[in-house]
N, C-alpha and C positions, 0 to 999 in steps of 0.2 A: 397262307400262313401269315400271322401277324409279324410285323417288323419289330425287332427289339427296340425297346425304349429305355431311357435312363432309369425310369421308375420300375422296370421289371426286375425281379429277383431270381437268382438261381435257386435250386432246391435247397442247397446248403444255407444260403443267405436267408431264405424264407423260414427254414426250420429254426435257425438261430434267433431271428427277429421275433418269431411267433412263440418261442420257448417250447418247442416240441421236437421230437425226433423226426428225422427224414422219413422213417417208416410210417410215422403217424400221418404225415402229409400224403404219402402214397395211399394209406388206408382211407383217409377222408376223400381223396380223389376217386378211389375205386367205389366208394359209397355214394358218389354223386354230390358230395357236400361242397367241394371246391373244384376249381378247374385250373389246368395249366395248358401250356402249348409247347411245341418243340421248335428249336432253332434248326437251321439247315444242317448243323452238326449233330442234330438229334439230342440236344441238351434241353432238359425240362426247364421252363421258365414260368414264373407266376407274376401276374399283375399285382402290384402292391395292395390293391383293394381287397385281395384275398386275405390279407392279414386280419381285417375286421371280421370276416366270416370265421376264420380259425378262432379268434377270440370268443366269438359268440358260441361256437361249438364247444369250446373248452368249458366256459362258464355253465352252459346248459347241461353238459355231461356231469359237472360237479354237483349240480342241483338234482341229478337223477332223471333228467328228461331223456327219453329214448331217442336214438338216432333217427328213427322213422319220423318222429315229431320235429326234430331239428331240421331234417331234410325238407319236410313239408313247409316249415316256416321260411327257410332259405329260398325255396322255390318261388315264393311269392315276391321276392325282391328282384329288381332289375339286374341283369348281368352286363349290359353294354355301357353303363354309365355309373357314376358314383351314386350310392344310395343316400337319399335325403333323410333328414331328421324325422320328418313326418312319416316317411315310409317305415323307418325302424320302429317308431312309436306304434304305428298301426299293427305291425306283425307281433310286436312284443306284448301288446294288450291281449292277444290270444292266449298267452301263457299266464297272465295274471291270476285268473281263477284257479288254474292248476297249481300254481306255486302257492297261493293262499291255502288251498286244500292240503297240500303237502306240509305246509307249516303247521296247520292244525293237527294233522296226524302225528307229526314229530313231537309237538308239544304234549299231545295226549300220551304218546309212548313214553316220553321223558317223565311225565307225572305219574304214570302207572307202572313203570318199569320195576320198581321195588317189590311189587306184589304180583298178583296174577294179571296177565294181560288178556285174559279172556278164555283161554283154553284150559287153565288149571295145571298145565304140565310143569310149571316152574316150582310148585310146592306140593309135594305129595301129602303133607299134613293138612293143608287147607282145601285140597281138591274136593273132598267129599262135601265141603260146605258150599262151594260155588258150582260144582258140576257133578252131583252125585250120579254114580253109575254111568258117567260119561254121556248124559242125556244130550248135551250140546253136539256131540258127534253126529247125531242124526240130522242136524241142520247143515252139515257140510264140513269140509276140511278146514284146518287152521284155527286161529284164535277167534272163535265164533262171537263171543260177547263183544270183543273189540271191533271186529269187522262189522257186525250188525249195528253197533253204536255209530261207527264212522258213516255207514250207509245212511242211517237215519239223520245224522247231523248234516250230511251233504245234500239231502233231499229238500 
């Protein structure tokens, strides 16, 4: 069991400093995203370096990145020493293409939101013009014109 260090944080201190609820820390730990250890009195303690991991998790979640991808990225980082700038840069580059694609999809959605976004369901008056007899329904579920255009743009 690790010896307590002045840098270690209790669960309450960690939650306050990270800006999350204690239950959020417990959840992140149960998902394998962060780690803690226990004192002889069975009190949970966090190394201060876990603050950076929590910050990355929160930002990634706000961008809509699934926890499975966040876990994968964090698994590529060392646990026994501070993470260097080059290591953070290397793992973050893996998200760059995904974030750029998400930005393109959001911009397209913003630009097309006033009208039909591909399935015709937003305007019964114009549906017959864009999707007569629901022909696009044979191509699969969801906003087919929009999905097909995104797929083509990403290829």
